[in-house]
Residue, then its C-alpha position, 0 to 999 in steps of 0.5 A: x188882268x185876264x177876265x173870265x166872263x163865266x161867272x156872269x154868263x152862268x148867272x144870266x143863264x140860270x136866271x133866264x135860260x137861253x134867251x140871248x136878247x134877255x141876256x144881252x139886255x141884262x149885260x148891258x144893265x150890269x155894265x151900265x151900272x158898273x160904269x155909273x159906279x166907276x164914274x161916281x168914284x172918279x167924281x168922289x170929293x171925299x173919302x166916304x164917297x169913294x168908299x160908298x161907291x167902291x163898296x156898292x161896285x164890290x156888291x154888284x160884282x159879288x151879285x154876279x161872282x165877277x171875282x176880278x171886279x170885287x178884288x179891284x173894288x176891295x183894292x180901291x177901298x184899301x187904297x187911296x181915294x181917287x187913285x187913278x190907276x185903280x180906276x183904270x183897272x176897274x174900267x178895264x174890267x168893266x170893258x172886259x165884261x161888255 
């Protein structure tokens, strides 16, 4: 899956202007939060925990308009809890943002 960082860059630029240090800090905060949610999904021991973590990941991605990550979170919610393939794709998409 190809990743377009344009939406995140656009949101960051609109929020903070040309402050490169702040943009880097916000990108690190975003990816850290996304990684935490992906880790919660990996450790989920019931369907409800998987669903909540995926829904939160979708919301985080939607905040910044990151469509590929939104779709992956939706795939996770529609699929089998604990699906390692979707988790690998989610982690790959997060790596692309970082």
